[in-house]
Every structure is written in C-alpha cells, then in structure tokens.
C-alpha angles and dihedrals in degrees: 000000000000113000118215134165116253093227090064086073100041095094091060093044103079130274136282121251089250092056093044101044103029098049096122092185092069093055088201135127122210137218125213090262091055093064135056129195119231118228125254137197116300117213103157145035123275089242088067093059113109118215094187112138141151120261089189137339110308099010119091121185129203088217118042094218130110125185114233121251093244125134092236094047117037132041126126098297093054092042090052093047093049094047093048090055093049100264132097135252123209114207111225121235099222089116139061120293090249092052093049091048088052091052091052091048091054090055097045093047095046096083122015141172103199107001101215097181107036120169107259134190133196127237089257093062118095139231087260088064091054091050089050091054090047090053092047100043106015098243133095103191103107130175114229113217132179095260100017093254138107112264092036125114112286111236103169150311134262121204133170089267089063096053109024097100100036110105098190103081091188091068110127115245090232086075099048105031122112110239103179097083137174108224139177126224122249111268095037113147122243091248093050090048091051090052091051089051091051096047096042094048089215126143097225133029116202116205113213136181127232091279092055094252119147113250103161145351136220128202128214091211089061090054089053092048091053089056092048095044107033093164095053116141106244139165126235090281093052094252119138116267115248133186126200131195130224135179129238102254123112094255089056087075088068090046090052091049092054093046093049090049088051089057105261108166098200131030112207116198105218114209132136090222111031100185098089138118088242094059095042089052094052093045092053090046093052095046093048096043098038106024093174097053117098116234125198115195134195167010100237136151103178136063091239092056092046093048093055092053094044089053088050089058111261120164094206142007135224112217123202141079124190095348099108119109093245097032118106100179094118091049097043101035101024089227130115139068139253105270103234092053091044093053094047094046097047093043092057091059097037092053090063090060097039093246116147117221131214119215101225114187137015092061110130101137143024088257089063090049091053092048092048091052092045092050093052112281117134092202139000127230115219129202113153091028090063100031110099095042119125090251098053117098119266140050128282119241136179127243121175089345094305122119110232143174126206117253126184139177118247086235093058118111090244093055094041090054087060094053110279093113087097088070090062098040090249102119094115098034117116090207119049115215110206117232094176143036139222126242144138138264131206121257109270099183125230125341087230089071100023100055095052088053091052091046093052091050093049092049092051092049093050090048092053089055086061102251135107104213145021089248091056089046090057093045093052092045090052088051091049092243096124108088126216139179134194118241125223118223088259090052090051091052089048089053092052097254 
C-alpha cells in the first residue's frame, strides 16, 4: 500500500471555523444554511453519544435544548415536558407577576424529592378544600395537621381514595382522613425515604420530627417519574429545573424577586438588544442581591455586546438578533447578524471567560441544532421547533384539513399589546413598531415523543462528524479540527434547503 501523511490532504478537506468565519476579506456573515459540516471517522454507536452541556455556569443539562420564553411556546406544561426530557423551559413574562409565579410553582411542585412546603389542611377543612387544591396544583394527597400549616402536629392524610365516593363536599376532613400513617423520621436520607415508600406501598410519605410535627413530604408518583425520566433536569432537592424571563424595567426587579422566591433556578433577561444600560443595571442588581441565582443575559450578536454583559456578571448569554422565523428586526430596524457568524464570534470571546452561550434563533431543524453546537453554542433555544406541541400554550384548530396552532413573535403587535413591548424598548411609545409577525405551525404531537426523536437525530449527526459528545465537539472546534464548507445556492438546493 502507498503510505501518505494525512496532513497532505487537509487543504482539500474543508476549512476550519476560524478560516471560514474570521476571513475578514470576504466581509460576509453566514447563516446555518450557508455552511455544511464534513464527516469524520465513526468508531462507536449513536447511543454512546453524550449530549450533556452547560446552559449557564453551574447548570448542566442532559439535553442541550431550551424552550423560548414566548407566550405561544413556554408555560408550565412545556417547561415540565422539557425538564423531564433533560432540557429546560423558560416561562415567558407576558402575564402578571402573580400568573408567572403560579406557572413556576406548577413546575417546581410537579416532581419533588423532599417537598419542604407541601400544601396542608386542618381537620376542620372540608372535602371541597381538597378538591380546590387538586384543581390548583394537580394533586389530591394532602397532609392534615393540627392548624393546617407546616411544622404543626401531623394528624392524618387525605387522598382521592378517601373522598372519591362521598357526595357531600362539606364533610370535615376529620371524618374522612386516614390516621394510621407510615412516616419517616427527620434527617432520613432521600435513598432511605425512597426505600420506605417502596416497602410500604403508600402514595405519600410524611417526614416528622421527634415531636410528631410535619417537616417534609415525599410522593410515590415522584419516585415513579424518576424511573421513567432518568435524565430529568432537577435541582438539589430533586425538583424540576425551571427558568423564568423578565424585562429590563425597574419594576422587573420586583418580578425577579417574586420568581426567585417561587423557586426559579434561572432568570433570563429578555431583550431584543441586550447591550443596554437597562440590562447592565438589572444584571448587577440581581447578582448583588441574589448571588446564588443564575442569570442569562442577551440578546447579543457581537463580541463587544457580549463583553459588556460578561463584565456585568452574567452566567450565560443568548445569541441571536433578527434570525427567528417570525422575527423581523433585521428587516424593520436594519440591525442584527447572520446567526452562524454571530454564534461563532460570540463563543470565541465567551469561552475565554467560561460563559456558555445559547444559540437563540434560526433553529428550524435538527441540522441547525447540530451546526449551532459545532460552531460553539453550548445549548440552543427553540421557538418554532417546539410551538405546535401539545404542551405549548394555545388551542389547536384546523385549516384545509391540517391541524395547526398559532405562533407569534414577541415583537408582533399582538404580543406587544400583552406586555412584551418592554423587550423592544417601546413601553412608552405611542406608536408600536412591529418587529415580529404572527403565524401558525403544524401539530407536532407531545414532547414526550417528539423530544426523543430530536435527541436521536442530534446524536446521529454528532456521531457522523466523528465525535462522541458535545464537549468533544467544542474541544475539536477550538482546535480547528471540525471542518466546514460554504454551500452555493445550487448546493443548498441539492441538500434540500
């Protein structure tokens, strides 16, 4: 056989990201569709590919996907679905503070390890009060304490089995509650508590102190969920992770306070142009007032913008301006940047400070997700890709026999009329200038089936590049080992674009 050195063929084997995106002579910026990744050597199965990546400093996800804080994409159902699959949902702020706090509460209470603040009732409450809690939070297993508060003496439990066939909803709980309870002592480990739940075959496990006072609660359904969703994104107390967005106005500091108290793990500052005195002020306020809360800033598309927010103290950055499918910022305001170039440029700076970046916009297929990760993004934020799922807000309707859901940009007149004008610095403007449009997306089914399909496609794409993890993908990109080429318009047509 003829022996040759591999480097003799490198010049004809594509180009590094540095060559492609930092060629100042071309004076061009590129979208995801403009570039194609060249294949590498495969030495494993796609099931071995790890998608673990950081969404911000200190929070690693099993799935590098985040649902966008848009009012037609993410409320509690989407956030729950994303977290169960290993991603993250960010609750939009196009609602009152109380409504947004309620959405966060629904996510944080959905799956718990030790529930340290369970809803309690007293013996004098009625079945109607249990039904009210079930309607509000989705569960009917309620501890009954002496005064109806945590920290009071535990007297019993009421579950749906105790009340299902009682017609008189004014019946006091003292009559129907179960008093012979299996409990765990204060200080029990999560593993020990799980074992007690398994052996007792009970639905709820109260944790009491030496005086018999309720200090926590565990749920059997949560144990089952952990078995069904082993990659779920959870906090230290085994509750689902949840992000929440805020604007950059002074009253958003009060909104952030309420969201943090509700248990939000990440605060995402939602602004179309993140490099502003308003955003820097609120970042500095959040990091000084709540040093343990994670803050993601943005949106940015240049190194200068990113540097200002990094200096202000952000833990992560959203990258993208005018690249979303229903965003018209580039057309209306003539400001923005092609998304592939924006992601590459910002990631080169952010890497030096250890700040993960999220590619936000321009993501309409798994191919775009793979390209974003290969170019330097730690995660991608998806709007249109997730709109139209069963969990996204809104009702389905039919048009020409096709099942659809409405989807709108946060810069659309409809969304701004609900409160999102803060995102576009238009709160005090008499005339609203739309930077987004409304449309519809086709029904995509449930996240429970849709996300695994996306994950499998992403894993296969990463494997074909010749790497086994997102981390390795980033390392090879930083070392200029990932190879790219530009595609002509004919090449894009050939590739089905």
